[in-house]
C-alpha positions as CSV (number, residue, x, y, z in Angstrom):
1,X,-152.0,-1.4,-72.5
2,X,-149.3,-2.0,-75.1
3,X,-147.5,-5.3,-74.7
4,X,-144.3,-5.9,-76.7
5,X,-142.8,-9.4,-77.0
6,X,-139.1,-9.0,-78.1
7,X,-137.9,-12.1,-79.8
8,X,-139.7,-14.9,-81.6
9,X,-139.1,-18.7,-81.4
10,X,-141.4,-20.9,-79.4
11,X,-141.2,-18.8,-76.2
12,X,-142.0,-15.5,-78.0
13,X,-144.9,-16.9,-80.0
14,X,-146.5,-18.7,-77.1
15,X,-146.1,-15.6,-74.9
16,X,-147.8,-13.4,-77.4
17,X,-150.6,-15.8,-78.1
18,X,-151.3,-16.4,-74.4
19,X,-151.2,-12.7,-73.6
20,X,-153.8,-12.0,-76.3
21,X,-155.9,-14.9,-75.1
22,X,-156.0,-13.7,-71.5
23,X,-156.2,-10.0,-72.3
24,X,-157.8,-9.7,-75.8
25,X,-158.3,-6.0,-75.5
26,X,-154.6,-5.3,-75.1
27,X,-152.4,-4.3,-78.0
28,X,-149.8,-7.1,-78.4
29,X,-146.8,-6.8,-80.7
30,X,-144.3,-9.6,-81.5
31,X,-140.9,-8.4,-82.7
32,X,-138.7,-11.1,-84.2
33,X,-135.9,-11.3,-86.8
34,X,-135.8,-13.7,-89.7
35,X,-132.0,-12.9,-89.8
36,X,-131.5,-14.7,-86.5
37,X,-133.4,-17.9,-87.4
38,X,-134.3,-20.9,-85.2
39,X,-132.0,-23.9,-84.5
40,X,-134.9,-26.3,-84.5
41,X,-133.6,-29.9,-85.1
42,X,-136.6,-31.3,-83.2
43,X,-137.9,-30.8,-79.7
44,X,-139.6,-32.8,-77.0
45,X,-142.5,-31.3,-75.2
46,X,-144.2,-32.1,-71.9
47,X,-148.0,-32.6,-71.2
48,X,-148.4,-28.9,-70.4
49,X,-148.6,-28.3,-74.1
50,X,-152.0,-30.0,-74.1
51,X,-153.4,-27.3,-71.8
52,X,-151.9,-24.6,-74.0
53,X,-153.4,-26.0,-77.1
54,X,-156.8,-26.2,-75.4
55,X,-156.6,-22.7,-73.9
56,X,-155.6,-21.3,-77.3
57,X,-158.3,-23.3,-79.0
58,X,-155.8,-24.8,-81.5
59,X,-157.0,-27.8,-83.3
60,X,-154.8,-30.8,-82.4
61,X,-155.1,-32.5,-85.8
62,X,-154.0,-29.3,-87.5
63,X,-151.1,-28.8,-85.0
64,X,-149.9,-32.4,-85.6
65,X,-150.1,-32.1,-89.4
66,X,-148.4,-28.6,-89.5
67,X,-145.5,-29.5,-87.2
68,X,-144.7,-33.0,-88.3
69,X,-145.4,-34.1,-84.7
70,X,-145.3,-37.5,-83.1
71,X,-146.6,-38.4,-79.7
72,X,-144.3,-38.6,-76.6
73,X,-145.1,-40.8,-73.7
74,X,-141.8,-40.0,-72.0
75,X,-138.1,-40.6,-72.4
76,X,-136.2,-43.9,-72.8
77,X,-132.9,-43.8,-71.0
78,X,-130.3,-46.1,-72.6
79,X,-126.9,-47.1,-71.3
80,X,-126.9,-44.9,-68.2
81,X,-125.5,-47.8,-66.2
82,X,-122.5,-49.9,-67.0
83,X,-124.2,-51.7,-69.8
84,X,-126.9,-51.3,-72.5
85,X,-129.8,-51.6,-70.1
86,X,-132.6,-49.1,-70.4
87,X,-135.4,-47.6,-68.3
88,X,-138.2,-45.2,-69.1
89,X,-139.2,-42.0,-67.5
90,X,-142.8,-41.5,-68.3
91,X,-145.3,-38.7,-67.6
92,X,-147.3,-41.1,-65.6
93,X,-145.6,-42.6,-62.5
94,X,-146.3,-45.9,-60.9
95,X,-146.9,-44.2,-57.5
96,X,-149.9,-42.4,-58.9
97,X,-151.7,-45.6,-59.9
98,X,-154.5,-43.7,-61.6
99,X,-155.6,-47.0,-63.2
100,X,-155.9,-48.5,-59.8
101,X,-154.0,-51.6,-60.9
102,X,-152.5,-52.3,-57.5
103,X,-154.8,-53.1,-54.6
104,X,-152.8,-51.7,-51.6
105,X,-151.6,-48.2,-52.5
106,X,-149.6,-48.0,-49.3
107,X,-147.2,-50.6,-50.7
108,X,-146.7,-49.0,-54.1
109,X,-143.3,-47.6,-53.1
110,X,-142.2,-51.1,-52.4
111,X,-142.6,-52.0,-56.1
112,X,-139.5,-50.1,-56.9
113,X,-137.5,-52.0,-54.2
114,X,-139.0,-55.3,-55.4
115,X,-138.0,-54.7,-59.0
116,X,-134.4,-53.8,-58.0
117,X,-134.0,-56.7,-55.5
118,X,-135.4,-59.1,-58.1
119,X,-132.9,-57.8,-60.7
120,X,-135.8,-56.7,-62.8
121,X,-136.1,-53.5,-64.8
122,X,-138.6,-51.1,-63.2
123,X,-140.2,-50.8,-66.6
124,X,-141.9,-54.1,-65.8
125,X,-144.1,-52.4,-63.2
126,X,-145.2,-49.4,-65.3
127,X,-148.4,-49.7,-67.3
128,X,-147.3,-46.9,-69.7
129,X,-144.0,-48.6,-70.5
130,X,-146.0,-51.6,-71.6
131,X,-148.2,-49.3,-73.8
132,X,-145.1,-47.6,-75.2
133,X,-143.4,-50.9,-76.2
134,X,-146.6,-51.7,-78.1
135,X,-146.7,-48.4,-79.9
136,X,-149.7,-47.3,-77.9
137,X,-150.7,-44.0,-76.4
138,X,-153.4,-43.4,-73.8
139,X,-155.3,-40.6,-75.3
140,X,-158.0,-40.6,-72.6
141,X,-156.0,-38.4,-70.3
142,X,-153.9,-35.6,-71.7
143,X,-151.5,-35.4,-68.7
144,X,-150.2,-38.8,-69.8
145,X,-148.6,-37.7,-73.1
146,X,-147.0,-34.9,-75.0
147,X,-145.5,-34.4,-78.5
148,X,-142.3,-34.2,-80.4
149,X,-142.3,-31.3,-82.8
150,X,-140.2,-29.7,-85.6
151,X,-139.3,-26.4,-84.0
152,X,-139.1,-24.4,-87.2
153,X,-142.5,-25.6,-88.3
154,X,-144.0,-25.1,-84.8
155,X,-142.9,-21.5,-84.7
156,X,-144.2,-20.8,-88.3
157,X,-147.5,-22.4,-87.3
158,X,-147.7,-20.3,-84.1
159,X,-146.7,-17.1,-85.9
160,X,-149.4,-17.6,-88.5
161,X,-151.9,-18.2,-85.8
162,X,-150.8,-15.0,-84.0
163,X,-151.3,-12.9,-87.0
164,X,-154.8,-14.3,-87.6
165,X,-155.7,-13.4,-84.0
166,X,-154.7,-9.7,-84.3
167,X,-151.2,-9.8,-83.0
168,X,-148.9,-7.5,-84.9
169,X,-145.7,-9.3,-86.1
170,X,-142.7,-7.2,-87.0
171,X,-139.6,-8.6,-88.7
172,X,-136.8,-6.5,-87.2
173,X,-134.0,-6.3,-84.6
174,X,-134.1,-4.6,-81.3
175,X,-131.3,-2.0,-81.0
176,X,-132.0,-0.3,-77.7
177,X,-134.6,0.4,-75.0
178,X,-135.8,3.7,-73.4
179,X,-136.6,3.7,-69.7
180,X,-138.2,6.3,-67.5
181,X,-136.7,7.7,-64.2
182,X,-138.0,4.7,-62.3
183,X,-136.3,2.2,-64.6
184,X,-139.4,1.0,-66.3
185,X,-139.1,0.5,-70.1
186,X,-141.3,2.9,-72.1
187,X,-140.0,2.3,-75.6
188,X,-138.3,-0.4,-77.7
189,X,-136.0,1.0,-80.4
190,X,-135.9,-1.1,-83.6
191,X,-133.3,-1.1,-86.3
192,X,-135.6,-0.5,-89.3
193,X,-139.0,0.4,-87.8
194,X,-138.2,3.2,-85.4
195,X,-139.6,3.0,-81.8
196,X,-142.4,1.1,-80.2
197,X,-144.2,2.5,-77.1
198,X,-144.8,-0.2,-74.5
199,X,-146.3,-0.6,-71.0
200,X,-144.9,-4.1,-70.5
201,X,-142.2,-6.1,-72.2
202,X,-141.6,-9.9,-72.5
203,X,-137.9,-10.6,-73.1
204,X,-137.7,-13.7,-75.4
205,X,-134.3,-12.8,-76.9
206,X,-132.9,-16.2,-76.2
207,X,-129.2,-16.7,-75.4
208,X,-128.6,-13.0,-76.2
209,X,-130.7,-12.0,-73.2
210,X,-130.8,-8.4,-74.3
211,X,-133.1,-6.9,-71.7
212,X,-133.1,-9.0,-68.5
213,X,-129.4,-9.6,-68.8
214,X,-127.7,-6.8,-70.8
215,X,-130.0,-3.9,-70.0
216,X,-130.9,-4.6,-66.4
217,X,-127.7,-6.5,-65.6
218,X,-129.5,-9.1,-63.6
219,X,-127.3,-11.6,-61.7
220,X,-126.8,-14.9,-63.4
221,X,-126.9,-18.0,-61.1
222,X,-124.7,-20.6,-62.7
223,X,-125.3,-24.3,-62.1
224,X,-122.1,-25.5,-63.6
225,X,-120.8,-26.8,-60.3
226,X,-123.8,-29.3,-60.4
227,X,-124.2,-29.9,-64.1
228,X,-121.3,-31.2,-66.3
229,X,-122.7,-30.5,-69.8
230,X,-121.4,-27.2,-71.4
231,X,-121.6,-27.9,-75.1
232,X,-124.1,-29.4,-77.6
233,X,-124.2,-30.4,-81.3
234,X,-127.7,-30.4,-82.9
235,X,-128.3,-32.6,-85.9
236,X,-130.9,-34.2,-88.1
237,X,-131.2,-37.8,-89.4
238,X,-133.3,-39.4,-92.1
239,X,-136.5,-41.1,-90.9
240,X,-136.4,-44.9,-90.9
241,X,-139.9,-45.4,-89.3
242,X,-138.4,-47.5,-86.5
243,X,-139.5,-45.5,-83.5
244,X,-141.9,-45.6,-80.6
245,X,-143.8,-42.8,-78.9
246,X,-140.9,-41.6,-76.8
247,X,-137.6,-39.8,-76.9
248,X,-134.3,-41.7,-76.7
249,X,-131.6,-40.4,-74.4
250,X,-128.4,-42.5,-74.6
251,X,-125.4,-42.1,-72.3
252,X,-122.3,-41.5,-74.4
253,X,-118.6,-41.4,-73.4
254,X,-118.6,-37.7,-72.3
255,X,-122.3,-36.9,-71.9
256,X,-125.4,-38.1,-73.7
257,X,-127.2,-38.1,-77.0
258,X,-130.8,-37.5,-77.9
259,X,-133.0,-38.9,-80.7
260,X,-136.4,-37.4,-81.3
261,X,-138.7,-38.9,-83.9
262,X,-140.7,-36.6,-86.2
263,X,-143.0,-37.8,-89.0
264,X,-140.5,-36.7,-91.7
265,X,-137.0,-37.1,-89.9
266,X,-135.3,-37.4,-86.6
267,X,-133.8,-34.5,-84.5
268,X,-130.8,-35.7,-82.6
269,X,-127.6,-34.4,-81.0
270,X,-124.9,-34.7,-78.4
271,X,-124.7,-32.8,-75.1
272,X,-121.2,-33.1,-73.7
273,X,-118.5,-31.7,-71.3
274,X,-116.0,-29.7,-73.4
275,X,-113.3,-30.2,-70.8
276,X,-112.9,-33.8,-72.1
277,X,-113.5,-33.6,-75.8
278,X,-113.9,-30.9,-78.5
279,X,-116.7,-30.5,-81.1
280,X,-114.8,-32.5,-83.7
281,X,-114.4,-35.5,-81.5
282,X,-118.0,-35.2,-80.3
283,X,-119.2,-35.2,-83.8
284,X,-117.1,-38.3,-84.6
285,X,-118.5,-40.2,-81.7
286,X,-122.1,-39.2,-82.7
287,X,-121.5,-40.4,-86.3
288,X,-120.2,-43.7,-84.9
289,X,-123.6,-44.1,-83.3
290,X,-126.0,-42.7,-85.9
291,X,-124.0,-43.1,-89.2
292,X,-122.7,-40.7,-91.8
293,X,-126.2,-39.6,-92.9
294,X,-126.1,-37.4,-89.8
295,X,-126.3,-33.7,-90.8
296,X,-125.0,-31.1,-88.3
297,X,-127.3,-28.0,-88.1
298,X,-125.7,-26.2,-85.1
299,X,-123.1,-26.2,-82.4
300,X,-123.2,-24.1,-79.2
301,X,-121.7,-23.7,-75.8
302,X,-123.6,-22.7,-72.7
303,X,-123.3,-21.9,-69.0
304,X,-126.2,-23.9,-67.3
305,X,-128.2,-21.7,-64.9
306,X,-130.8,-19.0,-64.5
307,X,-131.2,-15.3,-63.6
308,X,-131.7,-14.3,-60.0
309,X,-134.9,-12.6,-61.1
310,X,-137.3,-13.6,-63.8
311,X,-139.3,-10.3,-63.5
312,X,-137.6,-6.9,-63.3
313,X,-139.7,-3.7,-63.3
314,X,-142.0,-4.1,-66.3
315,X,-140.0,-6.8,-68.0
316,X,-140.6,-10.6,-67.7
317,X,-137.9,-12.9,-69.1
318,X,-139.3,-16.1,-70.8
319,X,-137.6,-19.1,-72.3
320,X,-133.8,-19.1,-72.9
321,X,-133.8,-15.4,-71.9
322,X,-134.4,-16.5,-68.3
323,X,-132.8,-19.9,-68.0
324,X,-131.1,-22.8,-69.7
325,X,-129.8,-26.0,-68.0
326,X,-129.4,-28.4,-70.9
327,X,-131.8,-30.4,-73.2
328,X,-132.2,-33.3,-70.9
329,X,-135.9,-33.8,-69.7
330,X,-137.3,-31.1,-72.0
331,X,-137.3,-28.4,-69.3
332,X,-137.1,-25.3,-71.6
333,X,-140.6,-25.2,-73.0
334,X,-142.1,-26.7,-69.9
335,X,-140.8,-23.7,-68.0
336,X,-142.1,-21.3,-70.6
337,X,-145.6,-22.7,-70.2
338,X,-145.5,-22.9,-66.4
339,X,-144.2,-19.3,-66.1
340,X,-146.6,-17.7,-68.6
341,X,-149.7,-19.5,-67.1
342,X,-148.6,-18.5,-63.6
343,X,-147.9,-14.9,-64.6
344,X,-151.1,-14.4,-66.6
345,X,-153.5,-16.2,-64.3
346,X,-152.4,-14.4,-61.1
347,X,-149.4,-12.1,-61.1
348,X,-150.1,-9.8,-64.0
349,X,-153.7,-9.0,-63.0
350,X,-152.5,-7.9,-59.6
351,X,-149.6,-5.9,-61.1
352,X,-151.8,-3.9,-63.5
353,X,-152.7,-0.5,-62.1
354,X,-150.5,-0.2,-59.1
355,X,-147.3,-2.0,-60.3
356,X,-147.6,-4.5,-57.4
357,X,-144.1,-5.3,-56.2
358,X,-145.3,-8.1,-53.8
359,X,-146.5,-10.2,-56.7
360,X,-143.3,-9.6,-58.5
361,X,-141.2,-10.8,-55.5
362,X,-143.5,-13.9,-55.1
363,X,-142.9,-14.9,-58.7
364,X,-139.2,-14.4,-58.5
365,X,-138.9,-16.5,-55.4
366,X,-141.1,-19.2,-56.8
367,X,-139.1,-19.6,-60.0
368,X,-135.8,-19.6,-58.1
369,X,-137.1,-22.6,-56.2
370,X,-138.3,-24.4,-59.3
371,X,-135.1,-23.7,-61.2
372,X,-133.1,-25.2,-58.3
373,X,-135.4,-28.2,-58.4
374,X,-134.7,-28.7,-62.2
375,X,-130.9,-28.4,-61.6
376,X,-131.0,-30.9,-58.8
377,X,-133.0,-33.5,-60.8
378,X,-130.7,-33.2,-63.8
379,X,-127.7,-33.5,-61.6
380,X,-128.9,-36.8,-60.2
381,X,-129.2,-38.2,-63.7
382,X,-125.4,-38.1,-64.0
383,X,-124.9,-40.0,-60.7
384,X,-124.6,-43.5,-62.3
385,X,-122.6,-46.7,-62.1
386,X,-120.7,-45.9,-65.3
387,X,-116.9,-46.0,-65.1
388,X,-115.9,-46.4,-68.7
389,X,-114.4,-42.9,-69.1
390,X,-112.9,-40.2,-66.8
391,X,-116.0,-38.0,-67.4
392,X,-118.3,-40.4,-65.6
393,X,-115.8,-41.4,-62.9
394,X,-114.8,-37.8,-62.2
395,X,-118.4,-36.6,-61.9
396,X,-119.5,-39.3,-59.5
397,X,-116.4,-38.7,-57.4
398,X,-116.0,-34.9,-57.5
399,X,-119.3,-33.2,-58.4
400,X,-120.8,-31.0,-55.8
401,X,-124.3,-32.2,-54.8
402,X,-127.2,-29.7,-54.3
403,X,-128.2,-29.4,-50.7
404,X,-131.4,-27.4,-51.1
405,X,-134.4,-28.6,-49.1
406,X,-135.8,-31.9,-50.5
407,X,-132.9,-32.4,-52.9
408,X,-130.2,-33.9,-50.7
409,X,-129.3,-37.3,-52.0
410,X,-129.0,-39.2,-48.7
411,X,-132.0,-37.5,-47.2
412,X,-134.1,-38.2,-50.2
413,X,-133.5,-42.0,-50.0
414,X,-134.1,-42.0,-46.2
415,X,-137.4,-40.1,-46.6
416,X,-138.6,-42.5,-49.3
417,X,-137.8,-45.5,-47.2
418,X,-139.6,-44.0,-44.2
419,X,-142.5,-42.5,-46.0
420,X,-141.5,-39.0,-45.0
421,X,-141.2,-37.3,-48.5
422,X,-142.5,-33.8,-48.5
423,X,-144.4,-33.8,-51.9
424,X,-144.4,-30.0,-52.0
425,X,-140.7,-30.2,-52.9
426,X,-141.6,-32.2,-56.0
427,X,-143.8,-30.4,-58.5
428,X,-143.7,-29.4,-62.1
429,X,-141.5,-28.3,-63.8
430,X,-139.4,-29.9,-61.1
431,X,-141.2,-33.3,-61.5
432,X,-143.2,-35.3,-59.0
433,X,-141.7,-37.7,-56.4
434,X,-142.3,-40.7,-58.6
435,X,-139.9,-39.3,-61.2
436,X,-137.2,-38.9,-58.7
437,X,-137.8,-42.4,-57.4
438,X,-137.8,-43.9,-60.8
439,X,-134.4,-42.3,-61.7
440,X,-132.7,-43.9,-58.7
441,X,-134.5,-47.3,-58.8
442,X,-133.5,-47.7,-62.4
443,X,-129.8,-47.4,-61.5
444,X,-130.0,-49.7,-58.5
445,X,-129.6,-47.0,-55.9
446,X,-133.0,-47.5,-54.3
447,X,-132.4,-49.8,-51.2
448,X,-135.3,-50.6,-48.9
449,X,-134.4,-52.4,-45.8
450,X,-138.0,-53.7,-45.3
451,X,-139.1,-57.1,-46.5
452,X,-141.2,-56.9,-49.7
453,X,-143.8,-59.2,-51.1
454,X,-142.4,-60.5,-54.4
455,X,-145.8,-62.0,-55.2
456,X,-147.2,-58.5,-55.3
457,X,-145.2,-57.5,-58.3
458,X,-146.5,-60.6,-60.2
459,X,-150.1,-59.6,-59.3
460,X,-149.4,-56.1,-60.4
461,X,-148.0,-57.3,-63.7
462,X,-151.1,-59.4,-64.4
463,X,-153.3,-56.3,-63.9
464,X,-151.0,-54.3,-66.1
465,X,-151.2,-56.8,-69.0
466,X,-155.0,-56.9,-68.7
467,X,-155.3,-53.1,-68.7
468,X,-152.8,-52.9,-71.6
469,X,-154.8,-55.4,-73.7
470,X,-158.1,-53.5,-72.9
471,X,-156.4,-50.2,-74.0
472,X,-155.2,-51.8,-77.3
473,X,-158.7,-53.0,-78.1
474,X,-160.4,-49.6,-77.6
475,X,-157.6,-47.1,-78.5
476,X,-155.6,-45.9,-81.4
477,X,-152.0,-47.0,-81.9
478,X,-149.4,-44.3,-82.2
479,X,-149.0,-45.0,-86.0
480,X,-152.8,-45.0,-86.5
481,X,-153.0,-41.6,-84.8
482,X,-150.2,-40.3,-87.0
483,X,-151.7,-41.7,-90.2
484,X,-155.0,-40.0,-89.4
485,X,-153.2,-36.6,-89.0
486,X,-150.3,-37.2,-91.4
487,X,-148.6,-34.2,-93.0
488,X,-148.8,-33.9,-96.8
489,X,-145.7,-34.1,-99.0
490,X,-146.2,-30.4,-99.8
491,X,-146.0,-29.5,-96.1
492,X,-142.9,-31.7,-95.6
């Protein structure tokens, strides 16, 4: 079979490499254009990248060196309440308690209530927060951490790897497609290199959405009634070496800013609602935060949402071609990884030969549910106690709340308090229930009517400190890890 991946970037390169890994005998071609380029100020990944690196047999040391990567334990949310308080959303939740730091697992949920009632930050009860504050990473379990990467370098690294593994890479633009009488694409027409025969197409054309959107005219499901952000400014900032193993997400006057540490610089930006401010005012506010050394590398507007179908005939949409909500919580590449592994492990094998429509319908339904879960979780981030601008007050007062199963605000709190949560509603890339709980506990919304044992949290903290100290003795610090895999000046 001939597989053509149209569009490069992270989505295109990962799709091509994974296809070749799972089906090495297939002819895989990657078509991308150097004229389009990559935004790439710096991106945060999720732990799924560790599985991909392992499956593709990519050396982690080489990956870190080539991409200027740092380690990411999670995200530090700053100023999302009325003041400068912060809380961390980490890849490991307290409720999982894999370190077995708390004796009675049935009472773990009460830790959140205890922290809130005691006017204590929930970070006090998370082992991985303690590690992060000490510049530590638990390298013993790859689902605990991810990476920050320079997007341009990551794509160059993946593209070089693809060519070494027999994937044909063509620098060209797609101009048209040819389809048969059944609507299946048989050829990709390129601007300079003529036509490419194909049996299956991966649409990775980003925001242009040339195939799944323009060719097949698939319905776009907008989430703008739930998500306020419609614009973004992407920037870079010189490195000052004052960072920990996490992304910073700071609430601003009309949205939020991100700051992602790389070995050689920061990637940062501002995601905002353009009904309240324009790009010029957003850039001014961002420079007031980060200083005049800030360099703007891109500005864009977007309609948050996803396509009704991720798979149409013999075309699968991957990455921005299928969905984009906003940069918060690093959902974009997480969805790419989840989609491709699901597709290649199960769906594509069943499709080959008889063009199995049942499997296509299953995948479409599955990713509609996951996309709604992402939108609901991001929506709840904006429900805060902030009242300093009309943006925050208006959203809390007027925004429509998702009412999909498991994502109703009032029902969620009720289910938590009564131990009735259906964990099937909380799965990657829509996050586990501990993430949803942490988001609300951090902002003081978690209210448990039951009495809680305040001594329990003290016992838990003692165990955390002991475990943290033991980890420090036997493990590498974040900076030690980076020094071991540091990029050379030539690569920077």
